[in-house]
N, C-alpha and C positions, 0 to 999 in steps of 0.2 A: 477628379478635377484636376485639371492640367492648365496651368497657366499660359495663355497664347501670348505670341509675337504681337508687339503693336506694328505698326506700319513701319517697313523697310528703310523709309526714308530716315524717319527717326533713328533706327537702329544702327542705320551706317554713319549717322552724325555721332551716334554714341560712342563708336569703336575708336575714333581718334583721342578721346578719352579715357574709356574702360579699356581699351586693347583687346586683349585675346577673347574674355569672358564679357568687353562691354557692347551692349546690344544685343547678345546671344541672352536669351531668359535663363535666370539660374532655376534649376527644376529643383523641387522640395524632395529631397531623397526617399521619403517614404513612396512617394505615387510613384517615383519614376521606376523603381524597385518593382513595385508591382504590376507596373506596364509592360515590363520587359523581361519576364523571370526564364522564357523560353528560350534565351540565349545561353544560359547556363544549366550545367547539370545540378541537380539536388544535391549530389554529394560534394560540390566545389566549396571549400573555404569561404570564398565570397558569397554568401548567399543572399541572393538579391530580395528573398521574401522578408526576412528577420534582420534586424540588427540591433547590436548591443546598444545601450544608451551608460554613458560613465559620468556621472556627476563629480567634477572637480573640489577637493579643499580649495580653501583659499591659501593654503601655506602647500599647495601640491610641489612636489619639485619639477623645476625646469630643465630642458634639454640644457646641455652646454653650447657655448658658442662655438661658432663654426671655426674647424680650424685650417687657416689658411696655408697651410706648410706641409697638409697631408699629400701622399703620393701612394701610387698604386703599390709599391712597397714596404710602404710602413703602416699604412691607413686598412690596407685592404688584405682581407684573411683569406689567401686562396686554398687553405686548408679546407676549406668547407664545401670548398667547390666538388673535391672528388674527381671522378672521373665516368659519370652518367651520359656513356655513348659519345662522349667528346663533347659534351654540349653543356652550358650551364643550365642551372634549375632555380625557377624563382616562385617565391611562396608571395603571394597577394593578402595581405591581413583581412579578417573579417569587415565589413561596412560597419562604421561605429557611430554614434550619434554623441560627440562630446558635447556637454554643456556645461555653463558655469549660470549659476542664476537663471536667469530668463532668456541665455541666449540658445540660438539655433544654428543647428548646422546643416548646410546646404551644398550640393555639389554642380559643377557646372556641365553641360554637355560634351566638354572637350575632354574632360578629365573622364566622366564616364566611361568616354570610348578609348581615351588609354588602358584603364582597367579591364574591360571587356576585351583588350587585343592581348593584354597580358595573359589571361585566363584562357583564351583560344588560342595561343602561340604553342608551338613545341616545346616550349620552353619551360613551362607552368606545372609545379608540382603544388597538388593540396598538402603534402606533409611537409612541415616546417621543419622536419628534423633531418630531412634530407635536401634542404633547400642551401642554395649557395646564394643567392639574391632574396633580398625580402623588401617589398614595396609597401610601405603603410596605405592604406586608402581615404587619405587625408587632402584635400583638394589645396594646393598651394599655387596653382599656374597663376592667380592673378594677386600679387601681394596687396593690391588695394582692396580687396575684399575677404581679407582675413584678419583675426585677431591675434596678433604675434606672441603675446602672452597665452594665450588659450591653445596656440598649435605647439608651442614650445612644451606646455604642460602635457599633451597627448602626445607628442613626439617620446617623452621621457617615461609616460606609463607604458608603452607598447613591450609586450612580454619578452621580444626578441632585440629589443632595441640596442642593449652594450653599446652604449656610447655612438651609435650612430654606426656601426660595424657593419658593411655589407648591405646598408639599406640605400636605396636609390628615392630622390625625392624630385618630382617635376614640377618644374617653375616656367613660364612664360614670359613673365611680366614682373620683373624685380626690383625693388626700390621703391621708392614713394616720394612725392614732393616734401622739400624741396631738395632732396639731394640726388634722387633717381639713380643709387646706386646699381652697380651692373651684376649684382647679383643676390640673391633674396638676402632681408636681414632678419630673418626668422632663425633662432639658433639650433643649429644642426649636425654640431658636434664634429665626428668626420664621416658622416653620411655622405655618399656620392650626390653630385648635382646633375640633373639633367633638366640645361637650363637654357635660354635664349637671351642674348645681349651680354653675354662674356666679353670681357675686354682681356688685352694679353696680361695683367695684372691679377686679376681674380680668378682667371681658370687655371686649373691645376691641370696640367696638361699629362695625358696617359690615365687621368682619375677620374674628373668630371667630363660630362658628354655636352659637347654643343648641338642643341635641337634648334629649328627653327620657329619663328616668331609665327604662329599658323594666323590666317585671314580667316574670320569667318564668312566674310563674303564668298570666299571658294567654293564653299557647299552649295551655292546655286549659281555659280558662274559656269556658262555653256559656252564654248569657244565657237564663233560666227565663221571667220575667215580660215582658211587652208595655210598651212606652215609653206612658205615660199612665194607666198602672193608678194608682191611688191608694196614697199613701205613707204606711206605718205610722210610719215615724220622720221626726221634722222635722229631725234633726241626727243624723248618727252619725260618730263619734270614733273610727276604726279602729286608730290607729297604736300599736304596742307601744313604740317606742323614743321617746316625748316626754321631755324633759327634767322632771325631778321636781317641779318648781314648776308647770309647764305641767299635768301631771297632775293635781296637788292642787286646782289651779284649776277643772278639768273636773269633777273628783269631786264640788266642791262645786254647782257649775251643775246635776250631774244629780240630787244631793240634794236641791236646791231647786225641780226642776222637778216641779210639781203634776200634770202633764198626762203624765207619764211617757213623753214623745215624744223625750228626747235618749237615746242610746245610747251607752255608752262601753265599748270594748272593751278585755282586758287578757290577759295571757297566763295559760293556764290551768296549773292544779298538775298533776303528774304522774299522779297519782292519778285525777284527773277525766280525762286525757285516755287514759289506757289504760281505764279502764271505757266510755267512751264510743267507741273503737275496737272492743273486743273486742263490744262489745253490736249494733255495726254495721258489720262490717268493711267495708263500701262507702265509709266514712269515709276510710280510708287515702289515696282520691285527691284529698281535698280539705285545706284548711289549718285547724286549730279553733282557734278563737279562745273566750275565755269573756266574760259580761257581767259590768257593776259596777253596783250590785252584785248578788251572786246565784251569780256564777260557774256561769251555765248556759254550757253547750258551744253553739258556734253555726259554722256553715260558712263560711268565707271564701273568695274574696270576694262570695260569693253573698248574702251579708245587706247588701250596699252597695244592691242592686236595689233593698231597700225603704227607703231614705232619700232624702228630698228633697236636703238639702246633707250632703257629705260633709268634714270637718276634713282639711286638709292642713297641718302643721304642723311646722315645723324639728326636728330631731334632733341628732345630732352631726354630721350632713350635710344642708346645707341644701337638697338636693334629694329629693324622695321616689319609690320607687315607687307609693305610693300614689295619686298625681295621675292616673296614666293606667288604675289600678285602678278609681276612683271614674267617671271617663267611661266607661270601659268598661261599666258598669255603669248609664249614664246619671244619676248623682248629680253635682249642682251641687258642684264644687270650693269649697271656702272655703279659702283660701291665706292662711295665718298665719305668714310669714317674711319679714322685713325683709330690702330689697335683693335679693331672689332675682329673678334673670334668666329669665323663664318661658320654657318650649320656644318656638322660633321667633317671640319676641317682636318682632322686628322687622316681620314680615308678619303673624301673627296678633294680632287686637284682642281682648284675654282678660277686656275690660270687658262683652263680650257675654256670654261664658260662664262667668265664675267671680266669685267675691265676694272682695276683697282687703283685710285687717284686719290692721292694726299688732298685734305681739307687746304689746305694752304695754296695747291695748284687748281683749284676748282674754275677760277679766272680762264687756266689752259685748257678746260675740258672740250671743247671743239676742236681745237688744233689735235688735241692727243687723239681722240674719235676720228680723223679726216685720216690720219695717218694709217688706220688698218684697212686692210684691203679686202676686196671684194669675197675673194675665196677666204680668207680668215674669218670674214663676218658669218658667211654662211657654216662654216667648221661650227663657230660657236652657237650659231642657232641650233645645228643638230644636237650639241651637247645639251644645250639648256633643254630641250626637248628630253632628252634623254634620263639627264638627272632629275627631273621632275617627275618623270611617271615612274620612275625607279625609287625615289628616296622620298620626296616631296608631297605627292599628289593629294594625300590626304591624312587625318589624325592618325588612321590605323598604319599606313605605310612607315610615318615618320617613329612611330612607335618600334614598328618591327625590324627599322634600321637601325635603331639605337640597339636593340637586342645584339643583333648580328656583329654589329662593332664591340661589345660587350663580350660576345664569346670570342672574338678573335683576340682580344685581350688576355682572357683566362685561357684559351689555347692556341698562343702563339704560334707551334709548330703546323698548326692547320689552318693558318690565318689566310685569307683571300690575299693574292698578291697585287700590285698596282694595278694591273690591266683588268683585273676582274671586278674593281671598283669602281673604275674611271672609264672604260671602254667598251661600248655596246658589241655585242657577240654578233660576228658575222656570220649568216646562215649558211654559208658554202666554204667557211673554212675549217679548216681541222682543228679538232680539240683535243685537248690534254686528256687521258682517260684516267690518270694517276692519281688526282685529288691529292697530290704530295705535298708537303710541307714545304715553306721557303727554303729551308735549307734541310738536307739528310741529318740524320741524327748521327752523332759522332760516338756515343759512349759504346754502340753496338760493332762499329769497326765493320768488316767486311771478309766475305769467304771468297777462298781463292778455289776456282774450278781448274783443275790442269788435266787438259786430256791427252793421255799418252798412247802409245802401242807396245813397244817394247825397248825405246831407248831409258834404260835403267839410269845409268851414268849420268846423262843431263836431267833426267827426272830428280833424283837424288839433289845436284846440285842445286836445282832450280828451288827445291822445296826448303833447303838449309838457307837461302838469300831471302827466301819469303818467310821465315821464321823470325827473320831480323827486323822486320817491318812491325813497327809499333800498333799500328791499327789494324793488323791482321788478328782474326779472332779462330779461323778452322782453315783447314786446307781438305778440301774433297778431291782425289785422284780416280778419275775416269779411267778405266783401265780399258782399253775398246779392242783389245784381243782375246779371241774366246778360243784360239788354239793353242793359248800358252797361258797359265797361271801367272798371276803375278808376284813378284819376288815375298818372300818369306817376311813376316813382320819384323823378326830379329835381323834382317838384312838393310831394314831402312835406317836410314840416320836417325842420332837422338835429337829430337827437336824441344823446344821449349812452348810450342803452340799445337794443339790436339789436330790429328789428320784422321781420314779414313778413306780406304780404297774400296770403291765400288766398281766391279767386273760387268760390264755390259752382257745382252743377250744376243745384240749385233752391232757389227762394226759399219757406224752410221757417225758423220759429222755432226749432225744434229744431236747426240749425244749430251754435246757439250751443254746445251741447252734445255735440258731437260728439267723441270721443276722437282729436283730433289726434295724429299722432306729434311734432309740434312741441312739444309741451307735456313739459318735461322736468324739472318742479318737482312736488312734490306739491301743492301749493296752487294754486289758478286763483282770479281774481279776474273775473265775468262783469260787464260795464258797457256799458250803451248809449251810441252815440255823442254823445246830448246831454246826458249826464251830467258837463257840466261846472264844478257848483259844488264839488264837493269838493274840500278841500286837501288837498297832500301829507301834512301831519300826519294829517288824519282817514282816510287811506288806509292810512298807515304803522300807525297805532293799529289800525284795522282787522285788518290781519295778526295784529299781536300778538296780539289775542283770537282770531283763528284759531288761533294754534298751543295756545293753553291749550284750545280746544276743536276738535280737527282733524276729527272726526266729523259735525259739524254746518253748518250753513248760518249764515255769520256778514255781516250788513251793515247797509246803510243804512234803505232804505224798509222800513217794517213795513206789515202788515197783520192783521187777525184775521176769525175766523168767529162766526157767532151762529147759535143756533137758534130761529125765530121761525116761527110758524103752521104748524108740522110740516113744514119744510123749512129746509137752509142757507141762511144770508145771509151776502155777503163784504159785508166792512165796513172803512173806512181806520183806521187806528192811534190814532186820538184817545178811546182809553179807556187805562186801566192795563194792559191785556193785550192780549198779540199773540201770534199762532198762526203767522204767515208771513214770512219775508223777501224780499222780491222781487229776482230776479236781475238786475233791471236795473245793480245795483250790490250785489254779496255776493261773499264769499270762499267757497268750497268745496272739499274734496279731489276730486282729477280722478278717483277712482273713481268718484263718482256719475255722470260723463261716461259711463263704460263702462255703469254699471248703467240711467242713462236712455236709453240707445240701443239696447243689447240684452235688457233686463229688464224692461222697463217692463211692468207688468201690463194685460191687456185690449187696446183699441184706444186706449188715450191718447194716444199717440201721434201716430197716425194723426188724432185727432179735434182736437188741438192743430194740425197743420202744415195741415189742412183750413181748421179756422176762422180761424189767425193771431192766436189768441190763448190764453191760459192755462198756458203753458211753466212759467213760474214756481211756479206753484201746482201744477202737474204735479210739477216738481221737491222742492218741499217733502212733498207727500205721498208721493213716495220715500221722502227721507231720514227723514221721522218715523216712516214704517211701519216703516224697517228698523232703527230704532236707538231707538224709543221714548223720543225725546227732543224739546225744543222749539227751535227755530231763537235765536238771540242777536241781540240788535238793537245798533248801535254808537252812541252819541253822538245828541244830541237833536234835530238837524236836520228842520227841518219843511218845507223846499221839496219835499218829494216828495209832498205830499198830492195835488194834480192832476200829479205828474210832470211834463211838458214844457209840458203846459197850464196856461195861467195862470187859469183861471176866470173870465174877465171881461165873458160875456155869456152873451146866453140859449141862442145855439147850441152853446156851449161846456159850458155847464151840462145843458144834453139829451143830447149827447155823454157826458158823462161819467156821466149816469145810465143810460144804454143800454151804456155800459161795467161799469157794477156789476152790473147784470144779467145780463150774459152771465158774466160771472165768477161770481156767484152759480150760474147754471146748470153752470158747470164744475165747481163744489163739489158740487155735490148728484148731477152724472154722475159723478166721480171716486170720491165715497162709495159708492155703489152698486157699482162695480166694485171696489173693495176690501172690499165687504162690511162696513165698520166706516168709521168716520172716525179715522184716525191722525193728524190733526194735534193737537197738543200746545200748549196755553194756558200762556203763562209771563207773570209780572210781575215781569220784569226787562229792566234795559239796562246795557251796559257804557260805563263814563267811565273818564278818564284819572284818577289818585288825586287830582292837584293842579287839576281840572279848573277849580273856582270858587273854591279857597281863594285867599286875598289875599296872594299870594308873588311875589315878583319873576320876570317872565318867565324868567330866565336860571338859575333854580333849576326849573322846569318844561321837561319834556322836549316836550309836546305842547302849543304854544302855541297853534297856529290852530286849535283844534277848538270846534266848536258855534257859531262865528261865523254869521249869517244873513244 
């Protein structure tokens, strides 16, 4: 037996009163579970063929009242999460029929989809002992349809409840008449709330999750027009549940509009509705609304496709299903609801896709929207389509988005950056292959790799200076001379940091980029044995900059490339632009050592080893091509212009000229192999904040930076 829907017209009339579950028939749990067992494995904890029945005593314990002061740092137990392949684990309680006297337990179609999505997600675990998050199978989506006292008892009876710690409760319709609170009135203790309609006072930032108010009519909606078609209406105000003062103001705006491109919808009279449906029976599948003025019947939500902007305004509830209805039809939302927390506001940048206007400024809505350029409108329409398809198109997508946001909170070092959440990926653009954290780990420090041949004195001097850098973890000396053994261990200076000498099998510049197993840190400093002028402060600051840009080359000597006479030319850094940071003194992620050794395009690596030149240019090509980003130069030091040569006589000047010509040849060869010029120019340099400010040295962290 399955309870079937009545007419769609009646169903949509109920939506405005009952919200997400109104108009959608609530399915008795036993029969729903019997019909859809194939979606779940028999071993799943959420068994759809059987459910427990629990009858409460009258004096059963209630869950504690919601804690309004909860935050991630005091109400969330991150130690339960462990590290299961860098993702949270979620346990869903078995479906249980909680009863008191003759009451029945029901479950809505929307909540059933949420549970199903949780179990099918990669975050699910059937073992509660390894779970980070617990989700009760108690439908709280619509507060109007639950017994608050019964639900409070049910929550308190859960086996792993523990005052709501690490439990997530879903709610889309909070509050009830006459207060219509913006958060569910059920006792939820320290549980996290994934809810719609939060305001800035009830939303616990970094703890709760703001999800959208899902519209049931979107399940049957099929888009008619194509994106980019001319819009007939500049602004559509579709809501039927506006406050009277807001509706009167919109009526005045419509009547004063000489262009007739503002559409205000209202309820149809029963006579109009019956006449329209009798003449066109197929309209029973649609919601019918009427225009103001004129009372012309219009199919909804299809009418929204003909609008550029759609008004989303506060009703008795702060959140409205109209937001998703507008986005589904690619109509730019104009949000007029003070203090509302928009869905997924902590990760989604709504300024790219919506216009927000204060309720007190509703009278000026037309002038505000008229100031938006056509170019900006097209950009916002594209962003609306992107956000809707990626995060809001159905219950399953909304649930998975919430899980991804949760995972980013628990593992912030692996969190997606702003661009990944808010910008569509371009099909032909370079992608970062590293999946790196927003900021590189500081606790591990960096490994210094010194490439040397036989300059022992400068090598020892450099090692002593490096050992003074607080963030250094280890030194690897790459002895590139096969004809001469490295110095005896007893002759090395006494250092406070560990070091190891590795003698290579052949004299190749690429040996500095080999992925040695001794590299145990993510950060690598490649440095020549004669770069002894850098101070510990400069090296430590360079590492701090790399932590903020872990996918780039970050270093000290910089160069640029220019296009002259139909060819590329290698130049020193004496311009405002740089496009390369030389690896004679630079930080990079150890991943690039693997990429350089195993996946360098063409014969670039062989060319470098044969000509004993340009290994640093090759590394810059590799990184910029993979990431589509420029390197980062650190501090203004100028001693690198001639590297170790002082450029004081004609012979050295000639050598420097030949050196520049050889490197220009490398740039032209590498660009031909890549088929493009991957190097990116930038006018940027990283310096400490108080670098030249006249502050006492004791207030500065990096005092010895930039001295010549």
